[in-house]
Structures are given as structure tokens and as C-alpha cells.
C-alpha positions in Angstrom: 24.6 7.2 23.0 22.2 5.1 20.7 20.7 2.5 23.0 19.1 -0.6 21.9 17.3 -3.8 23.0 17.8 -6.8 21.1 15.3 -9.8 21.9 16.7 -13.1 20.6 14.6 -16.0 19.8 14.7 -19.5 20.7 15.3 -20.3 17.2 17.4 -19.0 13.9 15.9 -16.2 11.6 16.4 -12.8 10.5 18.0 -10.3 12.3 15.2 -7.0 11.8 16.2 -4.0 13.2 13.0 -1.4 14.3 13.7 2.4 14.7 11.8 5.2 16.0 12.3 9.0 16.6 15.0 9.8 14.1 13.4 13.2 14.5 12.3 14.0 17.7 9.2 15.4 17.8 7.8 12.3 16.0 5.9 10.7 19.1 3.5 8.0 18.0 6.2 5.5 16.7 8.6 5.8 19.8 5.0 4.5 21.6 4.8 1.9 19.5 8.7 0.5 19.8 8.0 0.2 23.7 4.9 -1.3 23.6 6.8 -3.8 21.3 9.7 -4.3 23.6 7.2 -5.9 25.9 4.9 -7.6 23.3 7.2 -9.6 21.3 7.8 -13.2 22.8 11.4 -14.2 22.5 9.6 -18.0 23.3 7.7 -17.8 20.0 10.4 -15.9 18.2 12.4 -16.8 15.0 15.4 -15.0 14.3 16.1 -12.0 16.4 14.8 -8.0 16.3 16.8 -5.1 17.4 14.7 -2.2 18.6 15.4 1.5 19.4 12.6 3.6 20.6 14.3 7.0 20.2 17.2 7.3 17.8 17.7 11.1 18.4 17.9 11.5 22.1 19.0 14.6 21.8 16.7 16.1 19.6 13.8 14.8 21.7 14.9 15.9 25.0 14.4 19.8 22.7 10.9 18.4 21.6 12.2 19.4 17.8 13.1 17.7 15.2 16.8 18.0 15.5 19.3 18.6 17.9 20.9 21.6 18.9 23.4 21.4 16.1 20.3 22.0 13.8 21.5 19.0 11.3 19.0 16.8 10.2 19.5 13.0 11.3 18.0 12.0 7.6 20.1 13.9 6.0 23.5 13.1 7.3 23.9 9.3 7.2 26.0 7.6 7.2 27.4 9.9 9.5 30.9 10.8 11.2 32.1 9.2 14.3 34.6 12.3 15.1 31.5 14.8 14.3 28.6 16.4 15.8 25.9 15.5 18.2 24.2 14.4 15.2 26.5 13.2 13.1 27.8 10.6 15.9 24.1 9.4 15.9 23.7 8.8 12.4 27.4 7.0 12.6 26.0 4.2 14.8 22.5 4.1 13.2 24.4 3.2 9.9 26.3 0.2 11.7 23.2 -0.8 13.4 21.3 -1.2 9.9 24.2 -2.5 8.4 24.0 -5.3 10.6 20.5 -6.4 10.0 19.1 -8.6 7.3 16.0 -6.4 7.1 14.9 -2.8 8.8 11.8 -0.8 9.5 12.4 2.8 9.9 8.9 4.5 11.9 8.2 7.8 11.1 5.4 10.4 11.3 4.8 14.1 10.2 6.2 15.6 13.4 5.0 18.7 14.5 4.5 20.6 11.2 2.9 18.0 8.7 0.1 15.5 8.8 0.4 12.5 6.6 -1.9 9.6 5.3 -1.0 6.4 6.4 1.5 5.0 3.8 4.5 2.5 4.0 7.2 3.9 1.4 10.2 1.9 0.1 13.0 2.8 -2.7 12.5 1.1 -6.0 16.2 -1.0 -5.2 17.8 -1.6 -8.4 18.3 -5.5 -6.8 15.1 -7.5 -7.7 15.4 -9.4 -5.0 15.7 -6.6 -2.6 12.6 -4.6 -4.1 10.3 -7.9 -4.3 11.4 -8.0 -0.3 10.3 -4.4 0.8 7.5 -4.7 -1.5 6.1 -7.6 0.7 7.3 -5.9 3.7 5.4 -2.7 2.7 2.3 -4.5 2.2 2.3 -6.6 5.1 2.3 -3.8 7.3 -0.9 -3.1 6.0 -1.4 1.1 5.6 -4.1 2.1 3.1 -0.7 3.6 0.8 2.4 1.8 0.0 4.7 4.3 -1.9 7.9 3.2 -4.2 10.0 5.9 -5.3 13.3 6.5 -7.5 15.9 5.2 -5.4 18.9 7.1 -6.5 17.5 10.4 -4.8 17.7 9.0 -1.8 21.1 10.1 -0.3 22.3 11.2 3.3 19.4 8.6 4.6 18.5 5.8 6.7 17.2 3.9 3.4 20.0 4.8 1.8 22.3 3.3 3.7 20.3 0.4 3.7 19.8 0.8 -0.3 23.6 0.6 -0.4 23.8 -2.1 2.1 21.4 -4.0 -0.1 19.2 -4.5 3.4 15.7 -4.9 2.3 13.7 -1.5 4.4 10.6 0.4 4.6 9.6 3.3 6.3 6.6 4.3 7.6 4.4 7.8 8.1 1.5 7.5 10.4 0.2 10.4 12.5 1.9 14.1 12.8 0.7 17.1 14.0 2.8 17.4 17.5 0.1 14.6 18.6 0.3 11.0 19.9 -2.7 9.2 18.1 -3.4 6.1 19.6 -5.0 4.8 16.2 -1.4 5.5 14.9 0.4 4.1 17.8 -1.8 0.8 17.2 -0.7 0.7 13.4 2.8 0.8 13.6 2.6 -2.0 16.5 0.4 -4.5 14.4 2.3 -3.2 11.1 5.6 -4.2 12.4 4.3 -7.5 13.8 2.9 -8.2 10.6 6.1 -7.9 9.0 7.7 -10.1 11.1 5.0 -12.7 10.1 6.0 -12.2 6.7 9.6 -12.3 7.4 8.9 -15.8 8.8 9.8 -14.5 12.2 7.0 -15.7 14.0 3.2 -17.5 13.2 0.9 -14.9 10.9 -2.4 -14.0 12.2 -5.2 -13.7 9.9 -6.1 -10.0 9.1 -8.2 -7.8 7.0 -6.1 -5.9 4.3 -6.2 -2.7 4.4 -4.5 -1.7 1.6 -5.6 0.4 -1.0 -3.6 2.3 -3.2 0.0 1.0 -4.3 2.1 3.6 -6.3 5.5 3.5 -7.6 7.0 6.5 -9.0 10.1 6.1 -10.8 10.8 10.2 -11.2 13.4 12.0 -10.2 13.3 13.6 -6.2 9.6 11.4 -6.4 10.3 10.7 -2.6 11.1 14.2 -1.2 7.8 15.2 -0.3 9.0 18.0 1.4 10.0 19.8 -2.3 6.8 19.7 -3.1 4.0 22.7 -3.4 6.2 25.5 -1.5 4.8 28.6 -0.3 5.3 31.6 -2.7 5.4 33.7 0.6 6.4 34.0 4.1 2.8 34.3 6.1 -0.6 31.9 7.1 -1.4 29.0 5.4 -5.1 28.5 5.1 -5.7 24.6 3.8 -8.6 24.0 1.4 -8.2 20.3 1.1 -8.1 17.5 3.6 -5.8 14.3 3.8 -6.6 11.5 1.9 -9.0 13.9 -0.7 -9.1 13.0 -4.4 -7.6 16.2 -6.1 -7.0 17.1 -9.9 -4.0 19.2 -11.5 -5.0 23.0 -10.9 -7.3 22.4 -7.9 -6.7 24.5 -5.2 -4.7 23.3 -2.4 -5.0 26.2 -0.2 -3.9 30.1 0.0 -1.2 32.0 2.2 -1.7 35.5 3.2 0.3 38.1 5.1 -0.5 38.7 8.6 -3.2 41.7 7.5 -4.8 39.1 5.1 -3.8 42.0 2.7 -1.9 39.8 0.1 -3.2 36.4 -0.4 -1.8 33.7 -2.9 -3.2 30.3 -4.4 -1.2 27.5 -4.6 -2.9 25.0 -6.9 -2.2 20.9 -7.7 0.3 20.3 -10.2 -0.5 16.7 -10.7 -3.7 14.7 -10.4 -4.2 12.0 -7.3 -5.4 12.0 -3.7 -3.8 14.4 -1.1 -0.9 12.7 0.5 0.6 15.2 3.1 -0.8 18.5 5.0 0.9 21.1 6.3 -0.4 21.0 9.9 1.8 23.9 11.4 0.3 27.2 9.9 3.5 29.9 10.3 5.3 29.5 6.7 8.0 30.7 5.1 9.2 31.1 1.4 9.7 28.1 -0.3 8.4 25.6 2.8 6.5 22.7 1.5 2.8 23.1 1.9 1.1 20.1 0.8 2.3 16.4 -1.0 0.4 14.3 -3.5 0.3 10.9 -4.1 -0.1 10.2 -8.4 -2.8 8.3 -10.0 -0.5 7.9 -13.4 2.0 5.4 -11.3 -0.7 3.3 -9.5 -0.1 -0.2 -9.6 -3.3 -1.0 -8.4 -6.1 -0.9 -11.1 -8.6 1.7 -10.9 -7.0 2.7 -7.2 -6.8 6.3 -7.8 
């Protein structure tokens, strides 16, 4: 059910797991993993890399976030080997994660959201795991590095890794139902950078693209999809752009009914930059419209 390819190097080293397609509408990571399979050279590799180009094949075939059982694979780990299609895949994914020494889970905003390019990790209580995760996140070399509260991570791939003390990061690049070439390139190069940082291959010179390092210890700080909920069902009209600086109280956008007779304004709850923005314009009451990377927890002086 869960198809993977493992490339084994000529010398011993760590076992890195790289997955894409946990959600079926996140296309850039799938393309990136396919490209990585052809690019990693076993002769110069130390250790081994297991690559899964599409974890959630059933959802991918529907062109949707979830399979036809309606369960979100990122909310049902560690799964159930006797459960529904999504629960069975989650079980197999969890076994793979526990077998690895390090893990990269590649994501996008799917068909609904777009995100400013980020790599994220949980603020793991084990300082050795946390240090490796910080190292991996910085090595991936996306503009935003986001560490967030660990205990709220439940039923996700990262929570399986956290409990198994497997250093893990996730990335968000692209979205909006696209397959952006630059985002694919970022994913490919980022994974290679992480492999080099783990001593699995020779590092190559590169320019740092890191702009922000934020570690937010607040409850639910990693749950972007609960931020700035829509006050009503309707049409979302954003008034900001991804990466734009924003202050608490600034307008993020409006939601109107189908006739435009009722209009509600949604304002930023804190100061920072726009990290995530809803791309699919129809919203239901309670749907997340945007998320903000908060300035108050920046570890980079003057970055936000």
C-alpha cells in the first residue's frame, strides 16, 4: 500500500526518511521526491535514504486532501492496521518513521492555502533531538524557520517522530493547487542540504536564504489552520500578501455574502508577517483565513 524506494550508500551512515503527498493535493513535494530518486548517487552516499513520493495515493487519485473515508492522514497517526484506508496508511507511515534516524516531511498549502516558504519543527524536550532539528531546519535553507510547541502535536507524522525521538522537520512550499517550479527546486535542494548536514554526502557551497528564526512555545502555536477563523460563510477577499509585515489590528481581509450585502472584516491578532493566506475564496464559518509568524518570539535579532 505504501510504496517507497530506498537508496543504500557504499558506506555506513544515518537512515533518512523523506516523504511527500501526505495530502493528495500537494503536488510540488511529489515532483521533488521523484527528482531526488534520480539524483541521489549511491556511490557517494553515506547511509541510506528512503523516499516516498506519494504517501496518500488514495487522496492523490481523488485530487483532494483526503481519501474517500474523509480522514486527514495528518490527524490519524499512528493509525490502525485494521482500520480504514487512511488509518492503514498512517500505520505504515508510522512504522517507517520509527525505523529512521531522521525525517523530512514535505508539504504545501494544498489547493486551499498558500504559505511563505518555511521549515518547521517541534520544540522537542530532548535537547539533543531539538539541536538536530534546528540544524536540519537551517540546512534546508528556506526563508522562515519555525519552531513550535511540542505537546499539541498529536496524531501527526511529527508526533510519531517526537515520541520515537527521531529528529524531524516539515516544510511548506507553494500551494494553491499549483506545481510551482521554484518550489520544487527548493524542496530538492533543501533535502540535499539536509543530507549534507547529517554527514551523508559532501556539502556544496550555498548562499543562506534564511531570514527569520522564530520559536513560539505557546499552546497550539503550530496549528496554523485555527488562526483567524472566518466569521461567516461567504467570499474571502484578502487585503494582504504573503510575507507582508503586519501589525496587530491591521486588516487581513473581508468576507462577504453572495450578494455583497453583508461584509465582515478580519483583523490581525498579533504583529509579525503574513505566513499563510487562504487561496480558495469560498469559506465556511470557522475556516482559517490567514496565519501570522509572530515577531515576539524571533530568535533573530531585528529580523521581524
